[in-house]
Every structure is written in structure tokens, then in C-alpha cells.
C-alpha positions in Angstrom: 102.5 119.6 156.9 102.8 115.9 157.7 99.4 115.9 159.3 97.9 117.6 156.2 99.4 115.1 153.9 98.3 112.1 155.9 94.8 113.5 156.5 94.1 114.5 152.8 92.1 111.4 152.2 91.7 108.5 154.5 91.4 105.0 153.2 87.8 104.9 154.4 87.0 107.7 151.9 88.4 105.7 149.0 86.4 103.3 146.9 87.6 99.7 146.6 88.9 100.3 143.0 90.8 103.4 144.2 92.4 101.5 147.1 93.4 98.7 144.7 94.8 101.2 142.2 96.7 103.2 144.9 98.2 100.0 146.3 99.2 98.9 142.8 100.8 102.2 142.1 102.8 102.0 145.3 104.0 98.5 144.5 104.9 99.4 141.0 107.0 102.4 142.1 108.9 100.4 144.7 109.5 97.4 142.5 110.8 99.8 139.8 113.3 101.6 142.0 114.0 99.5 145.1 115.5 96.4 143.5 118.1 98.5 141.6 118.9 100.5 144.7 119.2 97.3 146.7 121.5 95.8 144.1 123.8 98.8 144.3 123.8 98.6 148.1 124.6 95.0 148.2 127.4 95.4 145.6 128.8 98.1 147.8 128.6 95.9 150.9 130.2 93.0 149.0 133.1 95.3 148.1 133.5 95.9 151.8 134.0 92.2 152.3 137.4 92.5 150.8 138.4 95.1 153.4 136.3 94.3 156.5 136.5 90.5 156.6 140.0 89.7 158.0 142.2 87.0 156.6 141.2 83.5 157.5 137.5 84.1 157.1 137.2 83.3 153.4 134.5 80.7 154.0 132.3 83.4 155.6 133.1 85.7 152.8 131.9 83.2 150.2 128.8 82.1 152.0 127.6 85.7 152.8 128.4 86.9 149.3 126.5 84.1 147.7 123.4 84.7 149.9 123.5 88.4 149.0 123.8 87.6 145.3 120.7 85.4 145.4 118.7 88.2 147.0 119.9 90.7 144.4 119.1 88.2 141.6 115.5 88.1 142.8 115.4 91.9 142.7 116.6 91.9 139.1 114.0 89.2 138.2 111.3 91.6 139.4 112.9 94.7 138.0 113.6 93.7 134.4 110.1 92.9 133.2 108.6 96.1 134.8 111.3 98.6 133.7 113.0 97.2 130.6 109.9 95.6 129.0 107.6 98.4 130.1 104.3 98.4 128.1 105.0 94.9 126.7 104.9 93.4 130.2 101.8 91.5 131.3 101.9 90.7 135.1 101.8 87.1 135.9 101.0 87.6 139.6 98.7 89.8 141.7 99.8 93.0 143.4 99.6 91.3 146.8 102.0 88.6 145.6 104.5 91.3 144.6 104.1 93.0 148.0 104.9 89.9 150.1 107.7 89.0 147.8 109.2 92.4 148.3 108.7 92.3 152.1 110.5 88.9 152.2 113.4 90.4 150.2 113.7 93.4 152.5 113.7 91.3 155.6 116.3 88.8 154.2 118.6 91.5 153.0 118.4 93.4 156.3 119.1 90.2 158.3 122.2 89.5 156.0 123.6 92.9 156.9 122.9 92.3 160.6 124.7 88.9 160.4 127.7 90.7 158.7 127.9 93.2 161.6 127.5 90.5 164.2 130.2 88.3 162.7 132.8 91.1 161.9 132.6 93.5 164.9 134.3 91.1 167.3 137.2 90.2 165.0 138.1 93.4 163.3 140.2 96.4 164.4 138.7 99.8 165.1 139.3 101.3 161.6 137.5 98.4 159.9 134.7 98.7 162.5 134.2 102.3 161.6 133.9 101.6 157.9 131.5 98.7 158.6 129.2 100.8 160.8 129.2 103.8 158.4 128.3 101.6 155.4 125.6 99.9 157.5 124.0 103.3 158.3 124.3 104.5 154.6 122.6 101.3 153.3 119.9 101.6 155.9 119.1 105.2 154.9 119.3 104.6 151.1 117.0 101.6 151.3 114.5 103.6 153.4 114.2 106.3 150.8 113.9 103.8 147.9 111.1 101.9 149.7 109.3 104.9 151.0 106.3 104.7 148.7 105.2 101.5 150.6 105.3 102.7 154.2 105.1 99.3 155.8 108.0 97.8 153.7 110.1 100.9 154.4 109.5 100.8 158.1 110.2 97.0 158.1 113.5 97.7 156.4 114.5 100.3 159.1 113.3 98.1 162.0 115.1 95.0 160.9 118.4 96.9 160.6 118.1 99.0 163.8 116.7 96.2 166.1 119.1 93.7 164.7 122.1 95.9 165.2 120.9 96.8 168.7 120.8 93.1 169.6 124.4 92.8 168.4 125.9 95.8 170.2 123.9 96.2 173.5 125.4 93.1 175.1 128.9 94.6 174.7 128.3 96.8 177.8 130.9 99.4 176.9 130.3 103.1 176.9 131.1 103.4 173.2 128.5 100.9 172.3 125.9 102.5 174.6 126.4 105.9 172.8 126.2 104.1 169.5 123.0 102.4 170.5 121.4 105.8 171.4 122.5 107.3 168.1 121.1 104.3 166.3 117.7 104.8 167.9 117.6 108.5 167.1 118.7 107.8 163.5 116.0 105.1 163.1 113.2 107.3 164.4 114.3 110.1 162.0 114.3 107.7 159.1 110.8 106.5 160.0 109.5 110.1 160.1 111.1 110.8 156.7 109.5 107.6 155.2 106.1 108.6 156.5 106.5 112.1 154.9 107.6 110.7 151.5 104.8 108.1 151.6 102.2 110.7 152.3 103.5 112.9 149.5 103.3 110.1 147.0 99.9 109.1 148.2 98.5 112.6 147.8 99.9 112.8 144.2 98.3 109.5 143.3 94.9 110.6 144.7 95.1 113.8 142.7 95.8 111.8 139.5 92.9 109.5 140.3 90.6 112.5 140.7 91.8 113.8 137.3 91.1 110.5 135.7 87.6 110.4 137.2 87.0 113.9 135.7 88.2 112.6 132.3 85.8 109.7 132.7 83.0 112.2 133.4 83.9 114.1 130.2 83.9 110.8 128.3 80.4 110.1 129.5 79.3 113.6 128.5 80.4 112.7 125.0 77.4 110.5 124.7 75.5 113.7 123.9 78.0 114.5 121.2 77.2 111.1 119.5 73.6 112.2 119.0 74.5 115.3 117.1 77.1 114.3 114.6 78.3 111.4 112.4 80.8 110.3 115.1 80.1 107.7 117.9 81.9 106.0 120.7 82.6 102.3 120.9 83.8 100.2 123.7 84.5 96.5 124.2 85.3 94.4 127.3 88.0 91.8 127.7 86.0 89.3 125.8 85.7 91.6 122.8 82.0 92.1 123.2 80.6 95.6 122.7 79.9 97.1 126.1 79.0 100.7 124.9 76.1 100.4 122.5 74.6 103.8 121.9 71.5 104.6 119.8 73.8 106.5 117.5 75.9 103.4 116.8 72.7 101.5 116.2 71.4 104.1 113.8 74.7 104.4 111.8 75.2 100.7 111.5 71.6 99.7 111.0 71.9 97.0 113.7 69.5 97.1 116.7 70.9 97.9 120.1 69.9 94.5 121.4 71.9 92.8 118.7 74.9 95.1 119.2 75.2 94.0 122.8 75.8 90.4 121.7 78.4 91.3 119.0 82.1 91.8 119.1 83.7 94.5 117.1 84.9 92.0 114.5 81.4 90.5 114.5 79.8 93.8 113.8 82.2 94.4 110.9 81.5 91.0 109.5 77.7 91.7 109.7 78.4 94.9 107.7 79.9 92.9 104.9 83.4 94.4 105.3 85.2 91.3 104.0 83.5 91.5 100.5 86.1 94.0 99.2 89.9 93.9 99.1 90.2 97.2 100.9 87.8 96.0 103.6 89.8 92.8 104.2 93.0 94.8 104.4 91.4 97.2 107.0 90.1 94.3 109.1 93.6 92.8 109.1 95.1 96.1 110.3 92.5 96.4 113.1 92.8 92.7 114.0 96.6 93.0 114.3 96.4 95.9 116.6 93.7 94.3 118.8 95.8 91.1 119.1 98.9 93.1 120.0 97.1 95.6 122.3 98.4 98.5 120.2 96.4 101.7 119.6 95.2 102.4 116.0 94.1 105.6 114.5 91.7 106.6 111.7 91.7 103.2 109.9 89.4 103.7 106.9 87.1 100.8 106.3 84.3 100.2 103.8 80.9 98.9 105.1 77.5 98.1 103.6 74.6 99.5 105.6 71.1 98.5 104.4 72.6 97.7 101.0 74.3 101.1 100.7 78.1 101.4 100.5 79.5 103.7 103.3 83.0 104.5 104.6 83.9 104.6 108.3 87.0 105.7 110.1 87.8 103.8 113.3 90.3 104.7 116.1 90.9 102.9 119.3 93.2 102.3 122.2 93.5 99.5 124.9 92.1 100.2 128.4 94.5 99.3 131.2 93.8 99.4 134.9 96.3 101.1 137.3 97.7 97.6 137.8 98.4 97.5 134.0 95.7 94.9 133.7 93.9 94.8 130.3 90.2 95.6 130.8 89.0 96.2 127.2 89.1 98.7 124.3 87.6 102.1 123.8 87.5 104.3 120.6 85.6 106.5 118.3 84.1 105.9 114.9 83.1 108.3 112.2 81.0 108.1 109.0 83.3 109.7 106.5 81.4 108.7 103.3 81.0 112.3 102.0 84.5 113.3 102.8 85.9 110.1 101.3 84.0 110.5 98.1 85.0 114.1 97.9 88.7 113.2 98.4 88.4 110.4 95.8 86.9 112.9 93.4 89.8 115.3 94.0 92.3 112.6 93.5 90.6 111.5 90.3 90.6 115.1 89.0 94.3 115.4 89.9 95.1 112.2 88.0 92.7 112.5 85.0 92.3 114.6 82.0 89.1 116.5 82.4 88.1 116.4 78.7 88.9 112.8 77.6 88.8 110.9 80.9 92.3 109.5 80.2 95.1 109.7 82.7 96.8 113.1 82.6 100.5 114.0 82.3 101.1 113.7 86.0 99.7 110.2 86.1 101.6 109.3 82.9 104.8 110.3 84.6 104.0 108.3 87.8 103.0 105.2 85.8 106.2 105.4 83.8 108.3 105.7 86.9 106.5 102.7 88.5 107.0 100.6 85.4 110.7 101.4 85.3 111.0 100.5 89.0 109.4 97.1 88.6 110.6 96.0 85.1 111.8 92.4 85.0 114.9 91.0 83.4 114.4 90.6 79.7 111.4 92.9 79.7 111.2 96.2 78.0 109.3 99.3 78.9 108.2 101.3 75.9 107.2 104.9 75.9 105.4 106.4 73.0 104.4 110.0 72.3 101.6 110.4 69.7 100.8 113.8 68.1 97.8 114.4 65.8 98.9 115.8 62.4 97.3 119.2 61.5 94.8 119.1 64.4 95.0 122.9 64.6 93.2 123.2 61.2 90.2 121.3 62.8 89.8 123.9 65.5 90.4 126.8 63.0 87.9 125.6 60.4 85.2 123.7 62.4 85.6 125.3 65.9 86.9 124.3 69.3 83.7 122.4 70.3 84.2 120.1 67.3 87.9 119.8 68.1 87.1 118.8 71.7 84.5 116.1 70.6 87.1 114.8 68.1 89.7 114.5 70.9 87.3 112.5 73.0 86.6 110.1 70.2 90.3 109.8 69.4 91.1 109.1 73.1 88.4 106.4 73.2 90.0 104.6 70.2 93.6 104.9 71.4 92.6 103.6 74.9 91.3 100.3 73.3 94.4 99.5 71.2 96.6 97.5 73.5 95.3 95.7 76.6 97.4 96.5 79.7 98.9 99.6 78.1 98.4 103.0 79.7 97.3 105.8 77.3 97.3 109.3 78.7 96.6 112.7 77.3 99.7 114.8 78.0 99.0 117.9 75.9 96.5 119.6 73.6 96.5 117.0 70.8 99.4 114.9 72.3 99.0 111.5 73.9 101.5 109.3 75.8 101.6 105.5 75.9 103.4 103.3 78.4 103.5 99.6 77.9 105.6 96.5 78.8 106.7 94.0 76.2 109.4 92.1 74.5 108.2 92.4 70.9 108.7 94.8 68.0 107.8 98.3 69.4 107.3 99.6 65.8 104.6 97.1 65.1 102.9 97.7 68.4 102.8 101.5 67.9 101.7 101.1 64.3 98.5 99.7 65.7 97.7 103.1 67.2 98.0 104.7 63.8 95.8 102.0 62.3 93.2 102.7 64.9 92.8 106.2 63.5 92.5 105.3 59.9 88.7 105.1 59.9 87.2 108.6 59.6 85.5 110.3 62.6 82.0 111.7 62.4 81.6 114.7 64.7 78.4 116.9 64.5 77.8 116.0 60.9 81.4 116.5 59.9 83.5 113.7 58.4 87.0 114.2 59.7 90.1 112.3 58.6 92.7 112.1 61.4 96.3 111.1 61.0 99.0 111.0 63.6 102.7 110.5 64.2 104.4 108.5 67.0 107.9 108.6 68.4 108.9 106.0 70.9 111.9 104.9 73.1 112.5 101.9 75.3 114.1 101.0 78.6 116.6 99.8 79.3 118.0 100.1 75.8 117.7 103.9 75.5 117.6 104.9 79.2 116.2 103.9 82.5 115.3 107.4 83.5 111.7 108.5 83.0 112.4 112.1 82.0 115.1 111.0 79.6 112.8 108.4 78.0 110.1 110.9 77.4 112.6 113.4 75.9 113.9 110.6 73.7 110.4 109.7 72.5 109.8 113.4 71.8 112.9 113.5 69.6 111.7 110.4 67.7 108.3 112.1 67.2 109.9 115.2 65.8 111.9 113.1 63.4 108.8 111.2 62.3 106.9 114.4 61.6 109.8 115.8 59.8 110.1 112.7 57.6 106.5 113.1 56.3 104.1 112.6 59.2 101.7 109.6 59.7 104.5 107.3 60.7 106.2 105.7 63.6 109.7 106.9 64.6 112.2 105.0 66.8 114.6 106.9 68.9 118.3 106.6 68.1 121.3 108.4 69.7 121.7 110.3 66.4 118.5 112.2 67.1 119.8 113.5 70.4 123.0 114.6 68.7 120.9 116.5 66.2 118.9 118.0 69.0 122.0 119.3 70.7 123.1 120.8 67.4 119.8 122.5 67.0 119.9 123.8 70.6 123.3 125.1 70.0 122.3 126.6 66.7 119.3 128.3 68.3 121.5 129.9 70.9 124.1 131.0 68.3 121.4 132.1 65.9 120.0 134.8 68.2 123.5 136.2 68.7 124.2 136.0 65.0 121.2 138.1 64.2 122.2 140.7 66.8 125.8 140.9 65.5 124.8 140.8 61.8 126.8 137.7 60.9 124.7 137.1 57.8 125.6 137.8 54.2 123.7 137.6 50.9 125.0 135.8 47.8 123.3 136.4 44.5 122.6 134.0 41.6 121.5 135.4 38.3 118.1 134.6 36.7 118.3 134.9 32.9 116.1 134.3 29.9 116.4 130.9 28.5 116.4 132.0 24.8 118.6 135.1 24.8 120.6 134.9 28.0 119.4 138.3 29.1 120.0 138.9 32.8 116.6 139.8 34.4 117.6 139.7 38.0 119.2 137.9 40.9 118.0 135.7 43.7 119.3 136.6 47.2 120.7 133.4 48.9 121.5 133.7 52.6 124.8 132.6 54.1 125.9 132.6 57.8 129.5 133.7 58.4 129.9 131.6 61.5 132.9 132.6 63.6 133.9 129.0 64.2 132.3 126.8 61.5 132.8 129.1 58.6 130.2 129.9 55.9 127.0 127.9 56.5 124.2 127.3 54.0 120.5 128.0 54.9 119.5 124.3 55.3 121.6 124.1 58.4 119.7 126.8 60.4 116.5 127.9 58.6 114.4 125.1 60.2 115.5 126.1 63.6 114.8 129.8 62.8 111.3 129.0 61.7 110.4 126.8 64.6 111.5 129.4 67.1 110.2 132.5 65.4 113.7 133.9 64.9 113.0 133.7 61.1 110.9 136.9 61.5 113.8 139.2 62.6 116.2 137.3 60.4 113.9 137.7 57.4 113.5 141.4 58.1 117.3 141.8 58.2 117.6 139.9 54.9 114.9 142.1 53.3 116.7 145.3 54.2 120.1 144.0 53.1 118.7 142.8 49.7 116.9 146.0 49.0 119.8 148.2 49.9 122.3 146.2 47.7 119.8 145.9 44.8 119.4 149.7 44.9 123.0 150.0 43.5 122.3 147.8 40.5 121.0 148.9 37.1 117.3 149.9 37.1 116.2 147.1 34.8 117.3 144.3 37.2 115.3 143.0 40.1 116.1 141.1 43.3 114.3 138.0 44.5 114.0 137.5 48.3 112.7 134.2 49.8 109.9 134.6 52.4 109.3 132.0 55.0 105.7 130.9 55.7 106.2 131.9 59.4 107.4 135.3 58.2 104.5 135.7 55.7 101.9 135.0 58.5 103.5 137.3 61.0 101.8 140.5 61.9 103.1 143.6 60.1 104.8 141.7 57.3 103.4 144.1 54.6 104.5 147.1 56.5 108.0 145.6 57.0 108.4 145.2 53.2 107.3 148.8 52.5 109.8 150.0 55.2 112.6 148.1 53.5 111.8 149.7 50.1 111.5 153.1 51.6 114.7 152.9 53.5 116.7 151.7 50.5 115.0 153.8 47.8 114.3 150.7 45.8 111.3 150.7 43.6 108.6 148.0 44.4 108.8 146.9 40.7 112.3 145.7 41.2 111.5 143.5 44.2 110.2 140.0 43.9 109.1 137.9 46.9 109.5 134.1 46.6 107.0 132.1 48.6 106.0 128.4 49.1 102.5 127.2 48.6 102.2 126.0 52.2 102.8 129.5 53.5 100.3 131.1 51.1 97.1 129.1 51.2 95.7 130.9 54.3 93.2 133.6 53.4 95.1 136.2 55.4 98.3 135.4 53.5 96.5 135.7 50.1 95.1 139.1 51.1 98.5 140.3 52.2 100.1 139.2 48.9 97.3 141.0 46.9 98.1 144.2 48.7 101.9 143.9 48.0 101.3 142.9 44.4 99.2 146.0 43.9 102.3 148.2 44.7 104.2 146.6 41.8 106.0 143.8 43.8 106.2 140.5 41.9 105.3 137.2 43.6 107.0 134.0 42.7 106.0 130.5 43.8 109.0 128.3 44.8 109.4 124.5 44.5 106.2 123.9 42.4 105.6 120.2 41.9 106.6 119.0 45.4 104.8 118.7 48.7 101.4 120.2 48.7 101.6 121.8 45.2 98.5 121.6 43.2 97.1 123.3 40.0 94.0 124.3 41.9 96.0 126.5 44.3 97.5 128.4 41.3 94.1 129.9 40.6 93.8 131.4 44.1 97.3 132.8 44.5 98.4 136.2 43.1 101.5 135.0 41.2 103.8 136.3 38.5 106.4 133.6 38.3 106.3 129.9 38.8 109.6 128.1 39.7 109.9 124.5 38.6 111.7 122.5 41.3 115.2 121.3 40.6 114.2 117.7 41.2 112.4 117.8 37.8 115.3 119.4 36.1 117.9 117.0 37.4 116.0 114.0 36.0 115.2 115.8 32.7 116.0 113.9 29.5 114.8 113.4 25.9 112.1 110.9 26.9 110.9 112.5 30.1 110.1 116.1 29.6 106.3 115.8 29.6 105.9 117.0 33.2 108.0 120.1 32.6 106.1 120.8 29.4 102.8 120.5 31.1 103.8 122.9 33.9 105.1 125.5 31.4 101.8 125.3 29.4 99.7 125.8 32.5 101.9 128.7 33.6 101.4 130.4 30.2 97.7 129.8 30.3 97.5 131.5 33.7 99.5 134.5 32.4 102.6 133.7 34.5 106.2 133.2 33.6 108.1 129.9 34.3 111.5 129.7 35.8 113.6 126.5 36.0 116.1 126.3 38.9 119.0 123.9 39.1 120.0 124.0 35.4 123.5 122.6 35.3 124.0 121.4 31.7 123.6 122.6 28.1 121.3 119.6 27.4 119.0 120.6 30.2 118.8 124.2 28.8 118.1 122.9 25.4 115.2 120.7 26.6 113.8 123.6 28.6 113.8 125.8 25.6 112.0 123.1 23.7 109.4 122.9 26.4 108.9 126.7 26.3 110.4 127.6 29.6 111.2 131.4 29.8 113.7 131.8 32.7 116.5 129.7 34.0 118.8 129.7 37.0 121.6 127.3 38.0 125.3 126.5 38.0 125.2 126.4 34.1 124.5 130.1 34.2 126.5 131.1 37.3 127.3 130.0 40.8 126.0 132.3 43.6 128.3 135.3 44.2 128.9 137.7 47.0 127.3 141.2 46.6 130.7 142.8 45.8 131.0 140.5 42.7 127.6 141.4 41.2 129.0 144.6 39.7 131.8 142.7 38.0 129.4 140.1 36.7 127.2 142.8 35.2 130.2 144.5 33.7 131.3 141.3 32.1 127.8 140.6 30.6 127.0 144.2 29.5 126.0 144.5 25.9 126.9 147.5 23.7 123.3 148.0 22.7 122.2 148.1 26.3 121.2 145.4 28.7 123.1 142.5 30.2 123.3 139.1 28.4 124.9 135.9 29.6 126.7 134.0 26.9 125.9 130.3 27.0 
């Protein structure tokens, strides 16, 4: 086997570079391992000094120990940069220098051990001699193994020890020393054979690695063909930084002739491609330059270049080239033209961050911008978050179509985006926009400018469209420093602004959150209340103003809350309407009212309030007919009370016409408030017009013209008028003077539970028939 190892490749078969690399690898291995092993050996021998050197020889102990320490110190000096610093170590000396330094160290250390044996063998007893010779043999063997990768140094180590010890013991002339000398020779020859074997094994492994490296080099050369068929190319520079691999592909992709490339460095090429003209280019050059200076690999650094006046994007990767002696010999890497990929990725990122219709940032970007603003807010500065919602935008889509609605949103977005410099305006919903801005001024004034920007009408496809909006806003750090909480707070402020009349700016306050919690709690409890039928109807009489005759009763809803007691409708009706729970609740009320009214005299009716949401729900007409059929109540004894806002839709008008045709009466509630207009009275199929209590409360001798006008219009349209909220005799007298026909209010009677209606009717029964309230 030894012959196979030593004959695997003679030095004559190796190139000069391979011989140098093999020699460098051998030196590197031995300088990595041997100094540490020698240090351990010397420390062991120094420990023997305490035992082997007899008393009275302290001067020898000090001198010999100091010499050994100096030799070990040199070993550490060589070992630390190569092992501890590893890749950061740049050799200051040639490989031959390290070889001769190591050879000198081996000889000196071997001679020191021989001197120790020569000095101590004559003056120590047999037990100390045994320890000394055993240690000598062990150090000799361990050093041979550690130095085996450099055959000449390992053999020198063995010969210095063996020959030196033979010189010491042969002159003794005793039988014991003669036998010891023979064993020493045998031991030394065996160690030399072992060293040759280990050296040959190491040499064969290195040659195999060199062969693999050569194959890799061949593959690298074959990649030149790859350059010609793709957008990738190889680049290589020498130790001076000049391009040493200048393929036709690199010339083509860079627009620089091959002859010019050969005179350029990599940095010079980038400068010629105008990389430094952009911020991202300068940053990329800085990254590459830092890696080049520090001899650190870099990977896929994206860099903008300008080739023949066209902006392109490259990706560069590279790594330093080191010889086997760890000497820097240049750089090698690969470049790619990633322009199409880069533009595609930028487009994807843009789409992910932008609203596709308006071009504004989307909800995701809005959230990121808000989080960034909160993370960088300075002391004394405020981050304001506004949520803007267009009022009645749905009607634009319903009446003019979605294409017009989309064009309108684009125009609205363009105006909003120009209101405040430095502010970020995003589209975060269908007709909802979010604003993030920094400032220290009055947020209300700033956000009012967004409403002002919408005051001028929009012209879309020949349509003149008036747009109004409401804004709710909150600020950090006053309201919260959490992005999600701030948006939620702004939403609450927006809801409050819309509830207060729309087209206004609302500022968040903690009261709004408390109300929101109440509403959320009410919503949860409301569903349970409908299921467990916690609702009850109270009834308030409606009587003729002139005679006091009882015509009917209005059903007024009450919630028998298990904890909070009896609750009036204003506490929960809004929540029911917003969530759609008003539909099942209204159906339950309708059935209850019809069933209870069926027990009253045939000449009295019941009035049931109908929510706009309920009126527009599918199957409302069928639900009314089912309630009448289930209770046995005649349609002529049912009156549905609606509001104008819920009845102006064409579908609602058609449904009311069908119900009225069955004998059901229709009353319009709260006339004179909100959207009420005389024009709408002509469209709606009405029987009774209720005058809002706000007009009755302020009614006096000198201010009854409005009521009189309403009554006159009502009579002209063939309807009856009913005043609600009548609380005094004077109000009743003025209403009679104005010609009002029906009244309702505390002056007549407070609302009463269903069980008290029979008692009320009994108390108001007239001997000639009918029921008359006595004023």
C-alpha cells in the first residue's frame, strides 16, 4: 500500500502551480496542528522538571524551562493567525519562510529534550530515569504524527531525538543502555515508516482535491457557451481590479467594446454605465465596493445601469479568488440582466400597494404608512388619522350606473390627493378614503379642507353631480399610539359625524368608544331578546280633536330588559336598523299588535311603526298579510306608519300601493323634519299625515301658521292630519282652530300596557255607542 501511495503521482508529473499548492497545503496543515501539539508536549515535559530534576539544580530548571517557553511562544505566534483568525489572515511571509521557521523550531525543541536527558540521566535515580525516558519516547512519537504532512520535518524531528539520545547513552557502556539503544533504533525506524505512510496519504488526498478543482475550472470554462445563450455572463478581475474575462456577451450587454473592457476595472465599467446618477445606483456601488475592499463575497446585488441611453437593471454576484496558499488572486462572479423581471416585480409590488381604480394607495399601504408614522413621530408632533366617507354615494351608482360611479371616484380621489402636501390619502373601501398626516395644528381645520375640496360639483359623462362627505379623525399620541386603535377611533368619529347630520368633521372622544361598547352590547342582547320575546307593546290613544272620539291606538315598543328594566325604542332601534335585526323584530311587533288589536272593538284601529329597512326588505307585504291572517284582524283596522326617507324608493311606493288596496291605511310620521317635502306628498299613497311634536311644543298664539299650512295642504290632498305630542289644553285649542282632525299625546293619555286598553275603553265608553275621551 505504501508503494501505491508514494507512486500515485510523482513530483515530476505535477505542474509548478500544483507543486506550490501542495507544498503550501502541507505547511498550512503542519503549522495548524504541530505548534499546538508541541506546546502540549513541552508543557508536559516542563511538568516533569518538578519531578525529574533533583534538588540543587534549580538553575538548570529555570534555564531549560525558559528556553522551552520561548520555543513554544514562537509556535503560538505562528498558530494564532492561521487558526484563530482563519479567513481574515493575510500571510506576511512566503511558504518557504514558514517551512524553514518550522524546521528550526523542530530542531531546537528536539535538542532541548536531548539536553534534558543528557543532564538528568547521570544525577537521577532509576525511577526518575524511567519516567524521563518514557516521556521522551512519547513526545518523540506524538511530534512525529503531528508533523507527518511535511515528511522532511517529521523525519528531522525523529532523527534529532534518536541520534541525540544515542549520543548520550552509548558511551555509558552498560548492558542496559546497549539494549535501550537497540530499542531506540527500532522505534525510530518504525516512526519514520509511519510518517512516510501518513505523508503519502495526505499527499494523495491533496492531489485528488487538485484534480477536482481542475475539473471545476473546466466546467467554469464551459460556461462561456452559456453566456452566449442567455442574459447572464461571467466576469473576472485580477488583483489590480482590471477585467480579465471580457466575453462578447459582456460587451453586448454593456454596450462597451471588448477592447475597452480589457482596460476597465469593474468599478470603472459601472461608472461608464452611469450607475452613480441614481440614489439606488450609488447605494449598490457602495455595497459592492465595501465587499471588494473587505474581500467578502456578495450575492445578487441589484444595480441600475444605463446602456445606450436605456435604463436597465443588473444583478451582480461575486466572490474572491484565493490560491492554495490563501493568496488573493482576483475576483470572479456572474452578472444577469434582470430588467424584465425587475419591472414585473415592481409592477406586482405597485399593484399590491395601490388601489387599481383611483391609483391611490390601498388599505394595506395605508396601514403600513400609519405604522411607520407612529414609529417615527417626534416629540411635540401629532399623527392624525382621518376616515372620509362619501354621503349617499350609493344613489349615484343606483341612478347613474356603476361606470359613472367609478369615474366619480377617480375624480374625487384626484381632488383629495391634492389637498395637503405631505399627507397620504388612500382609498380604503368602496367610497371610503383614509388620510394620514403629521402636524401640530388644529386637526378639525385641516380635515375641513378635504370637505371644501369637494364643494365644487363634478361633471361626469354629462352629469352634474354634487358630492358631500363626512370625516372622522383621531390623533396620536392623544387618543392612542396603536395603529388599529386609531383607525377604529376615527371610524367611531366618522359614525358620529354622519349621525349628527353628515357633511361635517367629527373628532374622536372617549365618549364615542363608550357608546360603541354600549351598542355592541345592545346588539348582542338584542338578538337574544328577539328570540326570548322580551318585548312588549304599549298603546297610546289617537282621538278626534273636536269630539274626543277614540279612533285607534298607536303601538309603542318597549324592551323588558332583564337587568336594565323597561327600555324605550330610542335606545335600541338604531342598532336594530343598522344590523338588520329590525326585520325580525318588526315582524314580531306586527304579529303582537294585530293579535292584541283583534280583541278590541271593531271600530278601533291599531297603528304600527314600520322602519325604512323593514319596508325595503323582501317579502314585507307578505309578512303583513300573514300577520292579519294569523290574528283574524281586518286590514281596515291596521294602519302602517312610515317615514318619508323609507318610502321614496319606487319599490317601496309600489308595495305601499298594494297594501293600501287591501284596506290598510298608511300614515306618514314626523312630517316637517329631515327630508320632508310637499312634493313627496303627491307621490306617496297616504291617508294620514302626522305633524311632528317639535311643531306642537313650540305652538303659541302668534306662531301657528306652519301648522295651519300643513293642515290645509293635508285637506287639499284628501288626507287627515294628526298632531302628536299634545300636552296642554292650549295646544289642543290652537290645533282645533287650525283645523287639525286627530290628536295624540300626554294630554289625552300616556301609553298603557295592552292589559289596560280594555279598562281605558270601558272608562270612555258612551251610552249611545263609541268611545269618547273627555278633555
